[in-house]
Every structure is written in structure tokens, then in C-alpha cells.
N, CA, C and O atoms as a CHARMM CRD file, in Angstrom:
* protein
*
  284
    1    1 MET  N     -0.11000  14.57200 -44.87300 PROA 1      0.00000
    2    1 MET  CA    -0.00700  14.11400 -43.90800 PROA 1      0.00000
    3    1 MET  C     -0.13100  15.53300 -42.83000 PROA 1      0.00000
    4    1 MET  O      0.46100  16.50700 -43.29400 PROA 1      0.00000
    5    2 SER  N     -0.64100  15.71400 -41.81200 PROA 2      0.00000
    6    2 SER  CA    -1.16300  16.73300 -40.98300 PROA 2      0.00000
    7    2 SER  C      0.27900  16.88000 -40.12100 PROA 2      0.00000
    8    2 SER  O      0.50900  16.00200 -39.29000 PROA 2      0.00000
    9    3 ASP  N      1.34400  18.06900 -40.31600 PROA 3      0.00000
   10    3 ASP  CA     2.29800  18.08700 -38.88300 PROA 3      0.00000
   11    3 ASP  C      1.76000  18.35600 -37.44800 PROA 3      0.00000
   12    3 ASP  O      2.53600  18.36300 -36.49300 PROA 3      0.00000
   13    4 TYR  N      0.44400  18.57600 -37.30400 PROA 4      0.00000
   14    4 TYR  CA     0.04100  19.10100 -36.17200 PROA 4      0.00000
   15    4 TYR  C     -0.93000  17.85300 -35.75800 PROA 4      0.00000
   16    4 TYR  O     -1.36600  17.06700 -36.59900 PROA 4      0.00000
   17    5 LEU  N     -1.23400  17.75900 -34.27800 PROA 5      0.00000
   18    5 LEU  CA    -2.36700  16.96200 -33.80100 PROA 5      0.00000
   19    5 LEU  C     -3.67800  17.21500 -33.76800 PROA 5      0.00000
   20    5 LEU  O     -4.17100  18.10800 -33.07900 PROA 5      0.00000
   21    6 THR  N     -4.38500  16.36600 -34.58300 PROA 6      0.00000
   22    6 THR  CA    -6.01300  16.36100 -34.72700 PROA 6      0.00000
   23    6 THR  C     -6.74900  15.77300 -33.93000 PROA 6      0.00000
   24    6 THR  O     -7.88800  16.18800 -33.72000 PROA 6      0.00000
   25    7 TYR  N     -6.14900  14.46200 -33.19500 PROA 7      0.00000
   26    7 TYR  CA    -7.27900  14.22100 -31.96000 PROA 7      0.00000
   27    7 TYR  C     -6.49800  13.85800 -31.06800 PROA 7      0.00000
   28    7 TYR  O     -5.26900  13.89500 -31.12400 PROA 7      0.00000
   29    8 VAL  N     -7.26100  13.42700 -30.05800 PROA 8      0.00000
   30    8 VAL  CA    -6.20700  13.40100 -28.85500 PROA 8      0.00000
   31    8 VAL  C     -7.31800  11.82700 -28.05100 PROA 8      0.00000
   32    8 VAL  O     -8.52800  12.04400 -27.99900 PROA 8      0.00000
   33    9 TRP  N     -6.87300  10.58300 -27.57500 PROA 9      0.00000
   34    9 TRP  CA    -7.38000   9.87000 -26.93000 PROA 9      0.00000
   35    9 TRP  C     -7.55800  10.08700 -25.43300 PROA 9      0.00000
   36    9 TRP  O     -6.52400  10.48900 -24.90000 PROA 9      0.00000
   37   10 ARG  N     -8.72200   9.90800 -24.51100 PROA 10     0.00000
   38   10 ARG  CA    -8.74800  10.29800 -23.41600 PROA 10     0.00000
   39   10 ARG  C     -9.58700   8.85300 -22.81100 PROA 10     0.00000
   40   10 ARG  O    -10.49400   8.26200 -23.39600 PROA 10     0.00000
   41   11 PRO  N     -8.92500   8.46800 -21.34200 PROA 11     0.00000
   42   11 PRO  CA    -9.95000   7.76700 -20.80500 PROA 11     0.00000
   43   11 PRO  C    -11.38700   8.72600 -20.19400 PROA 11     0.00000
   44   11 PRO  O    -11.30500   9.81100 -19.61800 PROA 11     0.00000
   45   12 ILE  N    -12.65900   7.97000 -20.51200 PROA 12     0.00000
   46   12 ILE  CA   -13.61000   8.41900 -19.96400 PROA 12     0.00000
   47   12 ILE  C    -14.59400   7.36600 -19.43400 PROA 12     0.00000
   48   12 ILE  O    -14.58100   6.30800 -20.06200 PROA 12     0.00000
   49   13 THR  N    -15.42000   7.44800 -18.43100 PROA 13     0.00000
   50   13 THR  CA   -15.95600   6.28100 -18.23100 PROA 13     0.00000
   51   13 THR  C    -17.02400   5.37900 -19.34200 PROA 13     0.00000
   52   13 THR  O    -18.04000   5.81600 -19.88300 PROA 13     0.00000
   53   14 GLY  N    -16.41200   3.97000 -19.47400 PROA 14     0.00000
   54   14 GLY  CA   -17.02000   3.72300 -20.23400 PROA 14     0.00000
   55   14 GLY  C    -15.80000   3.15600 -21.47400 PROA 14     0.00000
   56   14 GLY  O    -15.99600   2.24200 -22.27600 PROA 14     0.00000
   57   15 GLY  N    -14.90800   3.74400 -21.38200 PROA 15     0.00000
   58   15 GLY  CA   -13.65800   3.63500 -22.67000 PROA 15     0.00000
   59   15 GLY  C    -12.86100   4.81400 -22.44500 PROA 15     0.00000
   60   15 GLY  O    -12.98900   5.82600 -21.75600 PROA 15     0.00000
   61   16 ARG  N    -11.68300   4.19900 -23.53600 PROA 16     0.00000
   62   16 ARG  CA   -10.69500   5.36900 -24.32600 PROA 16     0.00000
   63   16 ARG  C    -11.33900   5.62400 -25.25200 PROA 16     0.00000
   64   16 ARG  O    -11.87400   4.84300 -26.03800 PROA 16     0.00000
   65   17 HSD  N    -11.34700   7.30500 -25.23700 PROA 17     0.00000
   66   17 HSD  CA   -11.95500   7.55500 -26.82000 PROA 17     0.00000
   67   17 HSD  C    -11.04200   8.42100 -27.57500 PROA 17     0.00000
   68   17 HSD  O    -10.01500   8.94800 -27.14700 PROA 17     0.00000
   69   18 ALA  N    -11.56700   8.50300 -28.80300 PROA 18     0.00000
   70   18 ALA  CA   -10.66000   9.79500 -29.37300 PROA 18     0.00000
   71   18 ALA  C    -11.73300  10.72100 -29.67700 PROA 18     0.00000
   72   18 ALA  O    -12.85900  10.52100 -30.13300 PROA 18     0.00000
   73   19 PHE  N    -11.01100  11.98800 -29.25200 PROA 19     0.00000
   74   19 PHE  CA   -11.65400  13.41300 -29.68200 PROA 19     0.00000
   75   19 PHE  C    -10.91500  14.47700 -30.39500 PROA 19     0.00000
   76   19 PHE  O     -9.71400  14.74000 -30.35000 PROA 19     0.00000
   77   20 PRO  N    -11.96500  15.09100 -31.12800 PROA 20     0.00000
   78   20 PRO  CA   -10.66300  16.15100 -31.54100 PROA 20     0.00000
   79   20 PRO  C     -9.72800  17.08800 -30.82600 PROA 20     0.00000
   80   20 PRO  O     -9.64200  17.10000 -29.59800 PROA 20     0.00000
   81   21 VAL  N     -9.03700  17.86300 -31.60700 PROA 21     0.00000
   82   21 VAL  CA    -8.22700  18.30400 -30.02500 PROA 21     0.00000
   83   21 VAL  C     -8.71900  19.13300 -29.40300 PROA 21     0.00000
   84   21 VAL  O     -8.54400  19.38500 -28.21100 PROA 21     0.00000
   85   22 ALA  N     -9.79400  19.95000 -30.60900 PROA 22     0.00000
   86   22 ALA  CA   -10.75800  21.25000 -30.18200 PROA 22     0.00000
   87   22 ALA  C    -11.40600  21.33400 -29.04100 PROA 22     0.00000
   88   22 ALA  O    -11.50800  22.32100 -28.31100 PROA 22     0.00000
   89   23 ALA  N    -12.08900  19.68000 -28.82100 PROA 23     0.00000
   90   23 ALA  CA   -12.64500  19.21900 -27.23500 PROA 23     0.00000
   91   23 ALA  C    -12.34600  19.54000 -25.98100 PROA 23     0.00000
   92   23 ALA  O    -12.92400  19.82700 -24.93300 PROA 23     0.00000
   93   24 THR  N    -10.88100  19.35600 -26.55200 PROA 24     0.00000
   94   24 THR  CA    -9.83800  19.55500 -24.90000 PROA 24     0.00000
   95   24 THR  C     -9.60500  21.04300 -24.71800 PROA 24     0.00000
   96   24 THR  O     -8.50300  21.37700 -24.28400 PROA 24     0.00000
   97   25 LYS  N    -10.54300  22.02200 -25.00600 PROA 25     0.00000
   98   25 LYS  CA   -10.18600  23.35900 -25.21900 PROA 25     0.00000
   99   25 LYS  C    -11.39000  24.07000 -24.48500 PROA 25     0.00000
  100   25 LYS  O    -11.30100  25.06800 -23.76900 PROA 25     0.00000
  101   26 SER  N    -12.67600  23.27300 -24.84100 PROA 26     0.00000
  102   26 SER  CA   -14.07500  23.44700 -24.90300 PROA 26     0.00000
  103   26 SER  C    -14.13900  24.05800 -23.10000 PROA 26     0.00000
  104   26 SER  O    -13.33200  23.74700 -22.22500 PROA 26     0.00000
  105   27 PRO  N    -15.07900  24.77800 -22.97900 PROA 27     0.00000
  106   27 PRO  CA   -15.78300  24.97500 -21.39600 PROA 27     0.00000
  107   27 PRO  C    -15.75300  23.78000 -20.90900 PROA 27     0.00000
  108   27 PRO  O    -16.01900  22.86000 -21.68300 PROA 27     0.00000
  109   28 PRO  N    -15.44500  23.49500 -19.59900 PROA 28     0.00000
  110   28 PRO  CA   -15.50600  22.70200 -18.76700 PROA 28     0.00000
  111   28 PRO  C    -17.13400  21.91500 -18.46200 PROA 28     0.00000
  112   28 PRO  O    -17.36000  20.70900 -18.35500 PROA 28     0.00000
  113   29 GLU  N    -17.84300  22.75700 -18.39800 PROA 29     0.00000
  114   29 GLU  CA   -19.28900  22.15700 -18.62000 PROA 29     0.00000
  115   29 GLU  C    -19.87800  22.00600 -19.92000 PROA 29     0.00000
  116   29 GLU  O    -21.10700  21.92800 -19.91600 PROA 29     0.00000
  117   30 SER  N    -19.34900  21.95000 -20.94000 PROA 30     0.00000
  118   30 SER  CA   -19.80400  21.77300 -22.33000 PROA 30     0.00000
  119   30 SER  C    -19.51600  20.15600 -22.44700 PROA 30     0.00000
  120   30 SER  O    -18.65300  19.37000 -22.05700 PROA 30     0.00000
  121   31 THR  N    -20.97900  20.10500 -23.36100 PROA 31     0.00000
  122   31 THR  CA   -20.79900  18.44000 -23.39700 PROA 31     0.00000
  123   31 THR  C    -19.57300  18.30800 -25.05700 PROA 31     0.00000
  124   31 THR  O    -19.60700  19.11700 -25.98400 PROA 31     0.00000
  125   32 VAL  N    -18.94200  17.48800 -25.00200 PROA 32     0.00000
  126   32 VAL  CA   -17.87300  16.88200 -26.36400 PROA 32     0.00000
  127   32 VAL  C    -17.97700  15.83900 -26.86800 PROA 32     0.00000
  128   32 VAL  O    -17.92700  14.98100 -25.98700 PROA 32     0.00000
  129   33 ASP  N    -18.10300  15.40500 -27.85800 PROA 33     0.00000
  130   33 ASP  CA   -18.31900  13.80700 -28.48100 PROA 33     0.00000
  131   33 ASP  C    -16.90200  13.55900 -29.26200 PROA 33     0.00000
  132   33 ASP  O    -16.33300  14.35000 -30.01400 PROA 33     0.00000
  133   34 ALA  N    -16.50200  12.28700 -28.89200 PROA 34     0.00000
  134   34 ALA  CA   -16.01000  11.67200 -29.43300 PROA 34     0.00000
  135   34 ALA  C    -16.27800  11.22800 -30.95600 PROA 34     0.00000
  136   34 ALA  O    -17.34900  11.47500 -31.51000 PROA 34     0.00000
  137   35 TYR  N    -15.02300  10.42800 -31.70600 PROA 35     0.00000
  138   35 TYR  CA   -15.39000  10.32000 -33.16400 PROA 35     0.00000
  139   35 TYR  C    -16.35400   9.15000 -32.90200 PROA 35     0.00000
  140   35 TYR  O    -17.23200   9.56500 -33.65900 PROA 35     0.00000
  141   36 CYS  N    -16.67900   8.42700 -32.59300 PROA 36     0.00000
  142   36 CYS  CA   -18.16700   7.23100 -32.22300 PROA 36     0.00000
  143   36 CYS  C    -18.93600   7.66900 -32.05200 PROA 36     0.00000
  144   36 CYS  O    -19.97200   7.04500 -32.28100 PROA 36     0.00000
  145   37 GLY  N    -19.03400   9.00300 -31.54800 PROA 37     0.00000
  146   37 GLY  CA   -21.09300   9.34500 -31.06200 PROA 37     0.00000
  147   37 GLY  C    -20.56300   9.53700 -29.39800 PROA 37     0.00000
  148   37 GLY  O    -21.25200  10.38300 -28.82900 PROA 37     0.00000
  149   38 ALA  N    -19.69100   9.04100 -28.67900 PROA 38     0.00000
  150   38 ALA  CA   -19.71300   8.97400 -27.27700 PROA 38     0.00000
  151   38 ALA  C    -19.73100  10.53000 -26.77800 PROA 38     0.00000
  152   38 ALA  O    -19.24000  11.44500 -27.43900 PROA 38     0.00000
  153   39 GLN  N    -20.35600  10.68600 -25.54200 PROA 39     0.00000
  154   39 GLN  CA   -20.50000  12.09500 -25.17400 PROA 39     0.00000
  155   39 GLN  C    -20.24900  12.03400 -23.56800 PROA 39     0.00000
  156   39 GLN  O    -20.63200  11.21500 -22.73300 PROA 39     0.00000
  157   40 THR  N    -19.50400  13.14800 -23.46000 PROA 40     0.00000
  158   40 THR  CA   -18.75600  13.37500 -21.98000 PROA 40     0.00000
  159   40 THR  C    -19.05300  14.93400 -21.81500 PROA 40     0.00000
  160   40 THR  O    -19.39200  15.61500 -22.78300 PROA 40     0.00000
  161   41 GLU  N    -18.88600  15.53500 -20.34600 PROA 41     0.00000
  162   41 GLU  CA   -18.46700  16.90600 -20.35200 PROA 41     0.00000
  163   41 GLU  C    -16.79400  16.91500 -20.62100 PROA 41     0.00000
  164   41 GLU  O    -15.93200  16.08600 -20.33000 PROA 41     0.00000
  165   42 ALA  N    -16.72300  18.17800 -21.28400 PROA 42     0.00000
  166   42 ALA  CA   -15.20500  18.58200 -21.30400 PROA 42     0.00000
  167   42 ALA  C    -14.27000  18.52600 -20.55300 PROA 42     0.00000
  168   42 ALA  O    -13.10900  18.49500 -20.96200 PROA 42     0.00000
  169   43 SER  N    -14.64400  18.49900 -19.13900 PROA 43     0.00000
  170   43 SER  CA   -14.04800  18.29300 -17.78500 PROA 43     0.00000
  171   43 SER  C    -13.41100  17.25400 -17.69400 PROA 43     0.00000
  172   43 SER  O    -12.26800  17.33300 -17.24500 PROA 43     0.00000
  173   44 GLN  N    -13.98800  15.85400 -18.11800 PROA 44     0.00000
  174   44 GLN  CA   -13.37600  14.71300 -18.13800 PROA 44     0.00000
  175   44 GLN  C    -12.47000  14.22600 -18.87100 PROA 44     0.00000
  176   44 GLN  O    -11.86700  13.16100 -18.74500 PROA 44     0.00000
  177   45 LEU  N    -12.37700  15.02600 -19.64800 PROA 45     0.00000
  178   45 LEU  CA   -11.21100  15.02900 -20.45600 PROA 45     0.00000
  179   45 LEU  C    -10.08100  15.63300 -20.00000 PROA 45     0.00000
  180   45 LEU  O     -9.49900  16.19600 -20.92800 PROA 45     0.00000
  181   46 HSD  N     -9.41600  15.77100 -18.73400 PROA 46     0.00000
  182   46 HSD  CA    -8.26000  16.87500 -18.15100 PROA 46     0.00000
  183   46 HSD  C     -8.18500  15.73600 -16.83800 PROA 46     0.00000
  184   46 HSD  O     -9.10100  15.18400 -16.22900 PROA 46     0.00000
  185   47 ASN  N     -6.88700  15.65000 -16.70200 PROA 47     0.00000
  186   47 ASN  CA    -6.22300  15.49200 -15.31100 PROA 47     0.00000
  187   47 ASN  C     -6.81100  13.93000 -15.17200 PROA 47     0.00000
  188   47 ASN  O     -7.31900  13.58900 -14.10300 PROA 47     0.00000
  189   48 ARG  N     -6.75500  13.34500 -15.87400 PROA 48     0.00000
  190   48 ARG  CA    -6.82700  11.71500 -15.93300 PROA 48     0.00000
  191   48 ARG  C     -5.70200  10.93400 -15.26800 PROA 48     0.00000
  192   48 ARG  O     -4.57500  11.31900 -15.57900 PROA 48     0.00000
  193   49 SER  N     -5.75700  10.19100 -14.64600 PROA 49     0.00000
  194   49 SER  CA    -4.49200   9.39500 -13.67500 PROA 49     0.00000
  195   49 SER  C     -4.41200   8.15800 -14.61500 PROA 49     0.00000
  196   49 SER  O     -5.29200   7.88800 -15.43200 PROA 49     0.00000
  197   50 GLU  N     -3.22200   7.39500 -14.41800 PROA 50     0.00000
  198   50 GLU  CA    -2.44100   6.50200 -14.86100 PROA 50     0.00000
  199   50 GLU  C     -3.35100   5.02200 -14.96000 PROA 50     0.00000
  200   50 GLU  O     -3.37900   4.17100 -15.84900 PROA 50     0.00000
  201   51 VAL  N     -4.08100   5.11500 -13.62900 PROA 51     0.00000
  202   51 VAL  CA    -4.99200   4.21200 -13.73600 PROA 51     0.00000
  203   51 VAL  C     -6.02600   4.08100 -14.64100 PROA 51     0.00000
  204   51 VAL  O     -6.12100   3.06000 -15.32200 PROA 51     0.00000
  205   52 ASP  N     -7.03800   5.25400 -14.75700 PROA 52     0.00000
  206   52 ASP  CA    -7.90600   5.62600 -15.74500 PROA 52     0.00000
  207   52 ASP  C     -7.36100   5.02200 -17.12900 PROA 52     0.00000
  208   52 ASP  O     -8.09600   4.32100 -17.82400 PROA 52     0.00000
  209   53 TRP  N     -5.84800   5.36700 -17.55400 PROA 53     0.00000
  210   53 TRP  CA    -5.65900   4.78000 -18.77200 PROA 53     0.00000
  211   53 TRP  C     -5.79700   3.47500 -19.04600 PROA 53     0.00000
  212   53 TRP  O     -6.24300   2.99200 -20.08600 PROA 53     0.00000
  213   54 ILE  N     -5.38600   2.88200 -18.04500 PROA 54     0.00000
  214   54 ILE  CA    -4.92500   1.03100 -17.92200 PROA 54     0.00000
  215   54 ILE  C     -6.66200   0.92200 -17.95000 PROA 54     0.00000
  216   54 ILE  O     -7.30000   0.66600 -18.97100 PROA 54     0.00000
  217   55 ARG  N     -7.33200   1.20300 -16.44700 PROA 55     0.00000
  218   55 ARG  CA    -8.97400   0.68500 -16.61300 PROA 55     0.00000
  219   55 ARG  C     -9.62800   0.51900 -17.87800 PROA 55     0.00000
  220   55 ARG  O    -10.31000  -0.44100 -18.23400 PROA 55     0.00000
  221   56 GLU  N     -9.35500   1.52000 -18.49400 PROA 56     0.00000
  222   56 GLU  CA   -10.58100   1.53800 -19.94500 PROA 56     0.00000
  223   56 GLU  C     -9.76900   1.66000 -20.74400 PROA 56     0.00000
  224   56 GLU  O     -8.73900   2.33200 -20.79900 PROA 56     0.00000
  225   57 PRO  N    -10.72500   0.30200 -22.05500 PROA 57     0.00000
  226   57 PRO  CA   -10.04700  -0.16600 -23.09800 PROA 57     0.00000
  227   57 PRO  C    -10.30800   0.91900 -24.13400 PROA 57     0.00000
  228   57 PRO  O    -11.04500   1.89300 -23.97800 PROA 57     0.00000
  229   58 SER  N     -9.65800   0.63400 -25.12000 PROA 58     0.00000
  230   58 SER  CA    -9.66200   1.58400 -26.48500 PROA 58     0.00000
  231   58 SER  C    -11.16900   1.31900 -26.92600 PROA 58     0.00000
  232   58 SER  O    -11.70700   0.25000 -26.63800 PROA 58     0.00000
  233   59 CYS  N    -11.72100   2.14000 -27.50900 PROA 59     0.00000
  234   59 CYS  CA   -12.94600   1.97000 -28.05000 PROA 59     0.00000
  235   59 CYS  C    -12.57500   1.73300 -29.86800 PROA 59     0.00000
  236   59 CYS  O    -11.99600   2.37500 -30.74400 PROA 59     0.00000
  237   60 LYS  N    -13.09300   0.79100 -29.78800 PROA 60     0.00000
  238   60 LYS  CA   -12.82400   0.25600 -31.35900 PROA 60     0.00000
  239   60 LYS  C    -13.47300   0.91200 -32.49300 PROA 60     0.00000
  240   60 LYS  O    -13.08900   0.93900 -33.66200 PROA 60     0.00000
  241   61 GLU  N    -14.67600   1.51700 -31.89000 PROA 61     0.00000
  242   61 GLU  CA   -15.22600   2.06900 -33.13000 PROA 61     0.00000
  243   61 GLU  C    -14.69400   3.37500 -33.35200 PROA 61     0.00000
  244   61 GLU  O    -15.04500   4.08300 -34.29600 PROA 61     0.00000
  245   62 CYS  N    -13.51800   3.83100 -32.15200 PROA 62     0.00000
  246   62 CYS  CA   -12.99500   5.10300 -32.75900 PROA 62     0.00000
  247   62 CYS  C    -11.55100   5.06800 -33.80500 PROA 62     0.00000
  248   62 CYS  O    -11.20600   5.74300 -34.77500 PROA 62     0.00000
  249   63 TRP  N    -10.97300   3.98400 -33.09800 PROA 63     0.00000
  250   63 TRP  CA   -10.20700   3.06900 -33.90100 PROA 63     0.00000
  251   63 TRP  C    -10.46100   2.89600 -35.55300 PROA 63     0.00000
  252   63 TRP  O     -9.73700   3.13600 -36.51900 PROA 63     0.00000
  253   64 ARG  N    -11.49100   2.49800 -35.45900 PROA 64     0.00000
  254   64 ARG  CA   -12.58200   2.11600 -36.76400 PROA 64     0.00000
  255   64 ARG  C    -12.44200   3.14200 -37.56300 PROA 64     0.00000
  256   64 ARG  O    -11.84500   3.03200 -38.63400 PROA 64     0.00000
  257   65 ILE  N    -12.87800   4.06800 -37.22300 PROA 65     0.00000
  258   65 ILE  CA   -12.79500   5.64600 -37.66200 PROA 65     0.00000
  259   65 ILE  C    -11.94500   6.46200 -38.14600 PROA 65     0.00000
  260   65 ILE  O    -12.28000   7.16500 -39.10000 PROA 65     0.00000
  261   66 LEU  N    -10.60800   6.55600 -37.57600 PROA 66     0.00000
  262   66 LEU  CA    -9.23500   7.26000 -37.23800 PROA 66     0.00000
  263   66 LEU  C     -8.33500   6.14600 -38.46900 PROA 66     0.00000
  264   66 LEU  O     -7.29400   6.46400 -39.04300 PROA 66     0.00000
  265   67 ALA  N     -9.05700   4.86000 -38.63200 PROA 67     0.00000
  266   67 ALA  CA    -8.13000   4.02000 -39.67500 PROA 67     0.00000
  267   67 ALA  C     -8.72200   4.37800 -40.89600 PROA 67     0.00000
  268   67 ALA  O     -8.17500   3.86300 -41.87100 PROA 67     0.00000
  269   68 LYS  N     -9.64400   5.08300 -41.12300 PROA 68     0.00000
  270   68 LYS  CA   -10.42600   5.68900 -42.20400 PROA 68     0.00000
  271   68 LYS  C     -9.86900   7.04300 -42.69200 PROA 68     0.00000
  272   68 LYS  O     -9.61000   7.17500 -43.88800 PROA 68     0.00000
  273   69 LYS  N     -9.69400   7.95300 -41.90900 PROA 69     0.00000
  274   69 LYS  CA    -9.46700   9.27400 -42.06400 PROA 69     0.00000
  275   69 LYS  C     -8.38700   9.26200 -43.29500 PROA 69     0.00000
  276   69 LYS  O     -7.86200   8.17100 -43.51900 PROA 69     0.00000
  277   70 PRO  N     -8.07400  10.16900 -43.96600 PROA 70     0.00000
  278   70 PRO  CA    -7.08400  10.52900 -44.63100 PROA 70     0.00000
  279   70 PRO  C     -5.92000  11.24300 -43.99400 PROA 70     0.00000
  280   70 PRO  O     -6.15700  12.19800 -43.25500 PROA 70     0.00000
  281   71 SER  N     -4.80100  10.89600 -44.19900 PROA 71     0.00000
  282   71 SER  CA    -3.51200  11.70200 -43.38400 PROA 71     0.00000
  283   71 SER  C     -3.36100  12.81500 -43.88300 PROA 71     0.00000
  284   71 SER  O     -2.48800  13.57000 -43.45300 PROA 71     0.00000
């Protein structure tokens, strides 16, 4: 089991997706991929409001992929 965070959940338009931690350090204008393949600009991973978290449902495909990853 890893002692370090390896992924983060972020609400983007269309759902709350899991992204590798490295995506949060990408240049704002670059495109980043969620585990399920959803793409967004890296800038969309920062400064999300509580309303964004409530409004967007969790991506079931990201959940499925993460559940199968070895810990």
C-alpha cells in the first residue's frame, strides 16, 4: 500500500472524476486525462467550489478502475 496520495477526485463539467496527482501539477492550459479517459484543461482541477462538488456525480468508470488498481 502506498503511503502517498496517488490520485485525486475533482468535479469537472460532466462529473466528479479521478485524476493522477501529477495532473494537478500540469500547466493550466494543458489537457489532462481522468482515469476513465475524460479530458479537461488542467486549470479546471483547481479552485472548485463546494457547489461544484455537490452538483457533479462521481464517475462510476473512475470508481471501477480505481477499485481494480492494486494498493
